[in-house]
C-alpha positions, 0 to 999 in steps of 0.5 A: 812100330817106329823104323828109321829108313835109310837110302841114298837116292840115285841121280835125277834122270837116272830110272831107279826101281830102287827109288820107286820101291823105297817110296812105295814102302815108306808110303805103305808103312806110314799109311798102316800107322807106323812111324817112318823116319826117312834118312835119305841122301841124294846123289844129285848133291855130289855136284855141290860138294867142294872139290876137296869133298869130291876127292874124298868121296871114293874113300868115304864110300868105303867108310864115312865117319861123317855119316856114322856120326850123323846117323848116331845123333839121329838114332839117339834122338828118335830111338826107333825100334828098327833100322832099315837100310837100302842103298848106302852108296856112295854118300853113307857107306856101310858105317851106318850099320855100325852106328845102329849096332852100337846103339843096340838096334836091330838092322834090316838091309834090303839088298836090291842088287849085287853091290856087295859083290860086284863093282857095277852091282849087276854081275855083268860085263860086256853085256853078259853075266859075269860072276868073276868076283863072287866070293873072291877079291874083286881084282877082275873088276879093276882089271876090266874097269867094271864100273863106268869103264874106268879103273880109277873109279872102279878101284874104291868100289872094289876096295869097298867090296874086299874090305867089308867082305873080308871083315864080314861088315854086313854079316856082322851088323845086319840081322836080316837081309831082305832080297827080291828074289831066290836068285839074289839070295843064292848069288850072296850064298855063293859069296859066303853069306849065311842063307838062313839070314835072308828073307826073300820078299818080292817087290810089290806093284800097286794097281788101280784094278784096271785089267786088260780087256780081251786079247789086247794088241801088239807086243810091248817092250819097256826098258832100256834100249841096250845089248844087256836088255836083249833089245838087239836080239828083239830087233833081230827076232822081230817079224811084221808077221808077229803084229805090232811092236811098241818100243818104250824107253831110251838107250845106246840102241835108240838109233838102231830102233829109229832106223828099224822103225823108218823101214818097218811100219810094224815098229813104233818107237815112243821113247821115254814116257811118264809111268802112267802112260807106260802102264796104259800101253802095257794094259793094252798089250797082247804080250810084254817081252823081256829078252835080257841077256844079263841077270835081273835081281827082279823084274818089275816090268813082268809083275806090272804086266801081270797086274794088267792081266797080260802074259810075258815072254822073257829070258830064262835067266836070273829072277825072270825064270822065277816069275814067268811060269813057262806055258802058264803065265807066258814063255821062257826063252834062251838069252840071245836066241833070236829064233826062239824068241820069235817062236815064243812071241808067236805062240804067246801072241795067239789071242786065245793063248794070250787071254788064258796066260793073261788070266793066270798072270793076273791071279799070280799078281793077286796072290803074290805081289800086291801092296797088301801082301807086302805089308803083311811080309814086311811087318813079319820081317821087322818082327822076326829081325827084332826077335833075332836081334834080341836072341843075338844079344843074349848070346853075346852077353852069355858069351861074355859072361862065360869068358869072364868066369861069371857063369 
Protein backbone atom coordinates (compact mmCIF):
# COMPACT_ATOMS: atom_id res chain seq x y z
CA UNK A 1 0.00 0.00 0.00
CA UNK A 2 1.19 3.50 -0.78
CA UNK A 3 0.47 6.11 1.89
CA UNK A 4 1.05 9.85 1.94
CA UNK A 5 1.89 10.80 5.55
CA UNK A 6 1.54 14.45 6.62
CA UNK A 7 2.96 15.92 9.80
CA UNK A 8 3.94 19.39 11.00
CA UNK A 9 6.86 18.68 13.33
CA UNK A 10 7.11 20.58 16.58
CA UNK A 11 10.07 22.82 17.34
CA UNK A 12 13.46 21.28 18.08
CA UNK A 13 14.04 21.26 21.81
CA UNK A 14 10.32 20.95 22.54
CA UNK A 15 9.70 17.35 23.67
CA UNK A 16 7.09 15.86 21.37
CA UNK A 17 5.50 12.46 21.70
CA UNK A 18 3.74 13.16 18.39
CA UNK A 19 7.03 13.52 16.51
CA UNK A 20 8.16 10.22 18.02
CA UNK A 21 4.93 8.39 17.20
CA UNK A 22 4.94 9.59 13.58
CA UNK A 23 8.58 8.61 13.07
CA UNK A 24 7.95 5.16 14.55
CA UNK A 25 4.84 4.67 12.40
CA UNK A 26 6.72 5.58 9.22
CA UNK A 27 9.56 3.17 10.06
CA UNK A 28 7.15 0.40 11.03
CA UNK A 29 5.18 0.63 7.79
CA UNK A 30 8.24 0.96 5.56
CA UNK A 31 9.91 -2.04 7.21
CA UNK A 32 6.74 -4.01 6.51
CA UNK A 33 6.87 -3.30 2.79
CA UNK A 34 4.54 -0.33 2.48
CA UNK A 35 5.52 2.74 0.46
CA UNK A 36 5.39 5.84 2.67
CA UNK A 37 5.74 9.33 1.21
CA UNK A 38 6.39 11.57 4.22
CA UNK A 39 5.31 15.15 3.62
CA UNK A 40 6.63 17.01 6.65
CA UNK A 41 7.00 20.62 7.62
CA UNK A 42 8.98 21.93 10.57
CA UNK A 43 7.95 24.65 12.99
CA UNK A 44 11.66 25.54 13.20
CA UNK A 45 11.28 26.96 9.69
CA UNK A 46 9.00 29.74 10.96
CA UNK A 47 12.07 31.66 12.11
CA UNK A 48 13.30 31.74 8.50
CA UNK A 49 10.09 33.23 7.08
CA UNK A 50 9.98 36.81 5.87
CA UNK A 51 8.32 39.40 8.09
CA UNK A 52 5.32 39.41 5.74
CA UNK A 53 4.91 35.63 5.83
CA UNK A 54 5.21 35.56 9.62
CA UNK A 55 2.50 38.20 9.82
CA UNK A 56 0.24 36.11 7.58
CA UNK A 57 0.93 32.83 9.40
CA UNK A 58 -1.98 33.15 11.90
CA UNK A 59 -4.39 33.46 8.97
CA UNK A 60 -2.74 30.63 7.04
CA UNK A 61 -3.05 28.39 10.09
CA UNK A 62 -6.82 28.68 9.58
CA UNK A 63 -6.61 27.93 5.83
CA UNK A 64 -3.44 27.74 3.78
CA UNK A 65 -4.06 27.87 0.03
CA UNK A 66 -0.35 27.35 -0.62
CA UNK A 67 -0.30 24.14 1.46
CA UNK A 68 -3.40 22.92 -0.37
CA UNK A 69 -1.81 23.68 -3.74
CA UNK A 70 1.50 22.02 -2.82
CA UNK A 71 -0.17 18.88 -1.53
CA UNK A 72 -2.42 18.66 -4.58
CA UNK A 73 0.63 18.59 -6.85
CA UNK A 74 2.35 16.03 -4.64
CA UNK A 75 -0.66 13.72 -4.54
CA UNK A 76 -1.25 14.02 -8.28
CA UNK A 77 2.34 12.93 -8.88
CA UNK A 78 2.40 10.09 -6.33
CA UNK A 79 -1.21 8.84 -6.44
CA UNK A 80 -1.17 7.13 -3.02
CA UNK A 81 -3.85 4.70 -1.92
CA UNK A 82 -4.55 6.79 1.18
CA UNK A 83 -3.58 10.03 2.94
CA UNK A 84 -2.76 9.88 6.66
CA UNK A 85 -2.78 13.27 8.41
CA UNK A 86 -1.21 13.96 11.79
CA UNK A 87 -0.52 17.49 13.09
CA UNK A 88 -1.52 20.28 10.65
CA UNK A 89 -0.70 23.28 12.90
CA UNK A 90 0.57 25.81 11.99
CA UNK A 91 2.09 25.34 8.52
CA UNK A 92 -0.42 22.99 6.87
CA UNK A 93 -3.92 23.86 8.12
CA UNK A 94 -7.11 21.91 7.38
CA UNK A 95 -6.81 22.92 3.72
CA UNK A 96 -4.75 19.77 3.06
CA UNK A 97 -7.87 17.71 3.74
CA UNK A 98 -9.66 19.32 0.82
CA UNK A 99 -6.70 18.61 -1.46
CA UNK A 100 -7.07 14.89 -0.79
CA UNK A 101 -10.86 15.03 -1.03
CA UNK A 102 -10.81 16.70 -4.44
CA UNK A 103 -8.55 13.93 -5.72
CA UNK A 104 -10.98 11.33 -4.30
CA UNK A 105 -8.40 9.90 -1.91
CA UNK A 106 -9.33 8.29 1.43
CA UNK A 107 -8.19 10.29 4.46
CA UNK A 108 -7.23 9.02 7.90
CA UNK A 109 -6.51 11.62 10.58
CA UNK A 110 -4.78 10.82 13.86
CA UNK A 111 -5.90 13.21 16.59
CA UNK A 112 -3.05 13.15 19.09
CA UNK A 113 -4.61 15.89 21.22
CA UNK A 114 -7.63 18.21 21.41
CA UNK A 115 -6.51 20.90 18.98
CA UNK A 116 -9.80 20.76 17.05
CA UNK A 117 -11.64 21.65 20.27
CA UNK A 118 -9.24 23.66 22.41
CA UNK A 119 -6.86 26.54 21.66
CA UNK A 120 -4.06 25.08 23.77
CA UNK A 121 -4.87 21.56 22.53
CA UNK A 122 -4.85 19.94 25.99
CA UNK A 123 -8.22 20.92 27.55
CA UNK A 124 -6.45 22.64 30.40
CA UNK A 125 -6.47 26.04 32.11
CA UNK A 126 -4.60 27.16 35.21
CA UNK A 127 -3.15 23.69 35.69
CA UNK A 128 -6.51 21.93 35.80
CA UNK A 129 -8.89 20.26 33.31
CA UNK A 130 -11.09 22.67 31.37
CA UNK A 131 -13.87 21.92 28.87
CA UNK A 132 -15.31 25.42 28.52
CA UNK A 133 -14.95 25.35 24.73
CA UNK A 134 -16.00 21.75 24.01
CA UNK A 135 -18.93 21.89 21.60
CA UNK A 136 -19.05 25.69 21.71
CA UNK A 137 -17.53 28.69 20.02
CA UNK A 138 -14.17 29.06 21.79
CA UNK A 139 -14.77 32.56 23.13
CA UNK A 140 -13.57 31.51 26.58
CA UNK A 141 -10.17 30.64 25.09
CA UNK A 142 -9.69 34.21 23.89
CA UNK A 143 -10.98 35.66 27.14
CA UNK A 144 -8.51 33.58 29.16
CA UNK A 145 -5.57 33.87 26.70
CA UNK A 146 -5.29 30.10 26.60
CA UNK A 147 -2.53 29.85 23.99
CA UNK A 148 0.83 31.07 25.27
CA UNK A 149 -1.00 33.42 27.68
CA UNK A 150 -1.70 35.77 24.77
CA UNK A 151 -5.07 36.85 23.42
CA UNK A 152 -3.45 37.92 20.16
CA UNK A 153 -1.94 34.46 19.62
CA UNK A 154 -5.05 32.67 20.87
CA UNK A 155 -7.41 34.51 18.51
CA UNK A 156 -6.44 32.75 15.22
CA UNK A 157 -6.56 29.35 16.91
CA UNK A 158 -9.99 30.08 18.35
CA UNK A 159 -11.10 31.34 14.92
CA UNK A 160 -9.88 28.12 13.29
CA UNK A 161 -11.76 25.97 15.80
CA UNK A 162 -14.94 28.02 15.40
CA UNK A 163 -14.81 28.11 11.60
CA UNK A 164 -14.00 24.45 10.99
CA UNK A 165 -16.38 23.06 13.60
CA UNK A 166 -19.17 25.26 12.26
CA UNK A 167 -18.47 24.15 8.69
CA UNK A 168 -17.75 20.55 9.78
CA UNK A 169 -14.53 20.67 7.75
CA UNK A 170 -12.87 17.70 9.43
CA UNK A 171 -16.05 15.63 9.56
CA UNK A 172 -16.64 16.29 5.85
CA UNK A 173 -13.20 15.43 4.52
CA UNK A 174 -11.92 12.71 6.90
CA UNK A 175 -13.04 9.10 6.49
CA UNK A 176 -11.59 7.72 9.73
CA UNK A 177 -10.32 9.42 12.88
CA UNK A 178 -7.69 7.59 14.92
CA UNK A 179 -7.27 8.42 18.61
CA UNK A 180 -4.95 6.94 21.25
CA UNK A 181 -7.63 6.39 23.90
CA UNK A 182 -11.34 6.06 24.46
CA UNK A 183 -11.13 9.22 26.56
CA UNK A 184 -10.07 11.27 23.52
CA UNK A 185 -12.86 9.76 21.41
CA UNK A 186 -15.43 10.60 24.07
CA UNK A 187 -14.33 14.25 24.31
CA UNK A 188 -14.69 14.63 20.54
CA UNK A 189 -18.08 12.91 20.66
CA UNK A 190 -19.15 15.44 23.32
CA UNK A 191 -18.24 18.17 20.83
CA UNK A 192 -20.50 16.70 18.15
CA UNK A 193 -18.17 14.37 16.21
CA UNK A 194 -19.59 11.01 15.15
CA UNK A 195 -18.03 8.39 17.46
CA UNK A 196 -18.72 5.66 14.88
CA UNK A 197 -16.00 7.13 12.68
CA UNK A 198 -13.37 6.89 15.41
CA UNK A 199 -10.88 4.07 15.87
CA UNK A 200 -9.11 3.78 19.22
CA UNK A 201 -5.53 2.68 18.58
CA UNK A 202 -3.11 3.09 21.49
CA UNK A 203 0.41 4.18 20.65
CA UNK A 204 2.96 1.41 20.43
CA UNK A 205 6.21 1.39 22.35
CA UNK A 206 9.20 -0.41 20.85
CA UNK A 207 11.13 -2.51 23.33
CA UNK A 208 14.37 -4.48 23.32
CA UNK A 209 12.95 -7.26 25.47
CA UNK A 210 15.00 -6.38 28.55
CA UNK A 211 12.83 -6.26 31.66
CA UNK A 212 13.34 -5.44 35.29
CA UNK A 213 15.04 -8.01 37.48
CA UNK A 214 13.52 -8.34 40.93
CA UNK A 215 11.65 -5.53 42.64
CA UNK A 216 13.84 -2.69 41.42
CA UNK A 217 14.83 0.30 43.52
CA UNK A 218 13.43 3.81 43.81
CA UNK A 219 10.44 5.76 42.58
CA UNK A 220 10.88 7.41 39.17
CA UNK A 221 9.13 10.55 37.93
CA UNK A 222 9.80 11.08 34.23
CA UNK A 223 8.23 14.18 32.68
CA UNK A 224 7.81 17.93 32.79
CA UNK A 225 8.32 19.49 36.21
CA UNK A 226 5.11 21.52 36.31
CA UNK A 227 1.88 21.95 38.24
CA UNK A 228 -0.28 20.31 35.58
CA UNK A 229 1.89 17.18 35.65
CA UNK A 230 1.30 16.94 39.39
CA UNK A 231 4.95 17.42 40.29
CA UNK A 232 4.18 19.83 43.14
CA UNK A 233 1.80 17.22 44.56
CA UNK A 234 4.54 14.61 44.35
CA UNK A 235 6.99 16.84 46.24
CA UNK A 236 4.37 17.44 48.91
CA UNK A 237 3.56 13.75 49.14
CA UNK A 238 7.14 12.57 49.22
CA UNK A 239 8.55 11.11 52.40
CA UNK A 240 12.02 9.63 52.74
CA UNK A 241 10.42 6.54 54.27
CA UNK A 242 9.18 5.71 50.74
CA UNK A 243 12.78 5.16 49.62
CA UNK A 244 14.46 7.12 46.84
CA UNK A 245 12.79 9.56 44.43
CA UNK A 246 14.53 9.96 41.06
CA UNK A 247 13.33 13.00 39.11
CA UNK A 248 14.01 13.07 35.37
CA UNK A 249 12.96 16.15 33.40
CA UNK A 250 12.86 19.91 33.51
CA UNK A 251 10.30 22.67 33.74
CA UNK A 252 8.97 25.56 35.82
CA UNK A 253 9.33 23.67 39.11
CA UNK A 254 12.98 22.70 38.56
CA UNK A 255 14.17 25.20 41.17
CA UNK A 256 11.74 23.75 43.73
CA UNK A 257 13.01 20.26 42.89
CA UNK A 258 16.65 21.28 43.31
CA UNK A 259 15.87 23.00 46.60
CA UNK A 260 14.14 19.89 47.92
CA UNK A 261 17.04 17.69 46.79
CA UNK A 262 19.43 19.99 48.64
CA UNK A 263 17.56 19.36 51.89
CA UNK A 264 16.45 15.76 51.40
CA UNK A 265 19.03 13.18 50.35
CA UNK A 266 16.26 10.77 49.29
CA UNK A 267 15.47 13.07 46.34
CA UNK A 268 17.73 13.00 43.28
CA UNK A 269 17.13 15.46 40.40
CA UNK A 270 18.77 14.44 37.11
CA UNK A 271 17.24 16.96 34.71
CA UNK A 272 16.81 16.07 31.04
CA UNK A 273 18.39 12.80 29.97
CA UNK A 274 18.67 10.93 26.64
CA UNK A 275 15.82 8.55 25.91
CA UNK A 276 17.99 5.43 26.31
CA UNK A 277 19.11 6.54 29.76
CA UNK A 278 15.50 7.29 30.72
CA UNK A 279 14.55 3.74 29.79
CA UNK A 280 17.43 2.39 31.90
CA UNK A 281 16.16 4.38 34.87
CA UNK A 282 12.64 3.06 34.34
CA UNK A 283 13.85 -0.52 34.08
CA UNK A 284 15.59 -0.27 37.44
CA UNK A 285 12.64 1.39 39.24
CA UNK A 286 10.46 -0.04 41.99
CA UNK A 287 7.55 2.04 40.67
CA UNK A 288 6.95 4.86 38.17
CA UNK A 289 4.67 7.72 39.19
CA UNK A 290 2.46 9.88 36.92
CA UNK A 291 0.47 12.18 39.26
CA UNK A 292 -1.06 14.41 36.56
CA UNK A 293 -3.54 17.15 37.44
CA UNK A 294 -4.64 17.72 33.84
CA UNK A 295 -5.93 15.40 31.13
CA UNK A 296 -3.56 13.08 29.32
CA UNK A 297 -4.65 11.91 25.87
CA UNK A 298 -2.49 8.84 26.33
CA UNK A 299 0.48 8.18 28.63
CA UNK A 300 3.65 6.98 26.93
CA UNK A 301 5.55 6.88 30.23
CA UNK A 302 2.99 4.41 31.60
CA UNK A 303 3.40 2.05 28.66
CA UNK A 304 7.19 2.42 28.68
CA UNK A 305 7.16 1.40 32.35
CA UNK A 306 4.88 -1.56 31.57
CA UNK A 307 7.22 -2.65 28.78
CA UNK A 308 9.99 -2.99 31.37
CA UNK A 309 7.78 -4.82 33.86
CA UNK A 310 7.43 -1.82 36.19
CA UNK A 311 4.09 -0.90 37.86
CA UNK A 312 2.73 2.65 37.82
CA UNK A 313 0.98 4.96 40.29
CA UNK A 314 -1.09 7.46 38.28
CA UNK A 315 -3.96 9.90 38.60
CA UNK A 316 -7.45 8.64 37.95
CA UNK A 317 -7.81 11.17 35.15
CA UNK A 318 -8.15 11.15 31.37
CA UNK A 319 -6.51 8.27 29.52
CA UNK A 320 -4.37 7.31 32.52
CA UNK A 321 -7.40 5.63 34.09
CA UNK A 322 -7.66 3.41 30.98
CA UNK A 323 -4.02 2.35 31.10
CA UNK A 324 -3.48 1.53 34.79
CA UNK A 325 -5.63 -1.22 36.27
CA UNK A 326 -5.98 -0.24 39.93
CA UNK A 327 -4.77 -3.04 42.16
CA UNK A 328 -3.44 -5.08 39.22
CA UNK A 329 -0.76 -3.15 37.32
CA UNK A 330 -0.41 -0.26 39.76
CA UNK A 331 -2.63 2.18 41.62
CA UNK A 332 -4.87 5.10 40.70
CA UNK A 333 -5.18 8.18 42.92
CA UNK A 334 -7.33 11.29 43.08
CA UNK A 335 -5.54 14.20 41.32
CA UNK A 336 -4.15 16.68 43.82
CA UNK A 337 -4.54 14.34 46.80
CA UNK A 338 -1.01 14.27 48.21
CA UNK A 339 -1.90 11.98 51.11
CA UNK A 340 -3.58 9.50 48.78
CA UNK A 341 -0.56 9.65 46.48
CA UNK A 342 1.79 8.92 49.39
CA UNK A 343 -0.24 5.89 50.46
CA UNK A 344 -0.45 4.55 46.89
CA UNK A 345 3.31 4.82 46.37
CA UNK A 346 3.91 3.05 49.68
CA UNK A 347 1.53 0.26 48.69
CA UNK A 348 2.96 -0.39 45.23
CA UNK A 349 6.56 0.06 46.41
CA UNK A 350 6.27 -2.98 48.66
CA UNK A 351 8.72 -5.43 47.03
CA UNK A 352 6.32 -8.37 46.66
CA UNK A 353 3.52 -6.12 45.41
CA UNK A 354 5.84 -4.38 42.96
CA UNK A 355 6.99 -7.70 41.49
CA UNK A 356 3.43 -9.03 41.12
CA UNK A 357 2.07 -5.81 39.62
CA UNK A 358 5.11 -5.51 37.36
CA UNK A 359 4.63 -8.98 35.91
CA UNK A 360 1.00 -8.16 35.08
CA UNK A 361 2.05 -4.81 33.60
CA UNK A 362 4.52 -6.55 31.31
CA UNK A 363 1.80 -8.91 30.09
CA UNK A 364 -0.50 -5.97 29.39
CA UNK A 365 2.26 -4.43 27.28
CA UNK A 366 2.67 -7.64 25.28
CA UNK A 367 -1.09 -7.93 24.76
CA UNK A 368 -1.77 -4.33 23.71
CA UNK A 369 1.18 -2.08 23.00
CA UNK A 370 3.83 -3.84 20.90
CA UNK A 371 4.81 -2.58 17.42
CA UNK A 372 3.61 -5.87 15.93
CA UNK A 373 0.09 -5.31 17.25
CA UNK A 374 0.24 -1.68 16.16
CA UNK A 375 1.09 -2.72 12.59
CA UNK A 376 -1.88 -5.09 12.39
CA UNK A 377 -4.21 -2.40 13.75
CA UNK A 378 -2.86 0.28 11.39
CA UNK A 379 -3.23 -1.91 8.31
CA UNK A 380 -6.80 -2.78 9.31
CA UNK A 381 -7.67 0.89 9.84
CA UNK A 382 -6.28 1.75 6.40
CA UNK A 383 -8.21 -1.06 4.70
CA UNK A 384 -11.44 -0.08 6.46
CA UNK A 385 -10.96 3.61 5.62
CA UNK A 386 -10.50 2.80 1.93
CA UNK A 387 -13.69 0.73 1.97
CA UNK A 388 -15.59 3.45 3.86
CA UNK A 389 -14.41 6.06 1.37
CA UNK A 390 -15.56 3.91 -1.54
CA UNK A 391 -18.96 3.44 0.08
CA UNK A 392 -19.34 7.15 0.76
CA UNK A 393 -18.44 7.86 -2.86
CA UNK A 394 -21.15 5.53 -4.08
CA UNK A 395 -23.58 7.21 -1.70
CA UNK A 396 -22.67 10.66 -3.00
CA UNK A 397 -22.93 9.55 -6.61
CA UNK A 398 -26.31 7.92 -5.94
CA UNK A 399 -27.57 11.07 -4.25
CA UNK A 400 -26.44 13.25 -7.15
CA UNK A 401 -28.08 10.88 -9.63
CA UNK A 402 -31.39 10.93 -7.75
CA UNK A 403 -31.39 14.71 -7.61
CA UNK A 404 -30.75 14.78 -11.37
CA UNK A 405 -33.65 12.39 -11.97
CA UNK A 406 -31.42 9.66 -13.33
CA UNK A 407 -32.65 6.92 -10.96
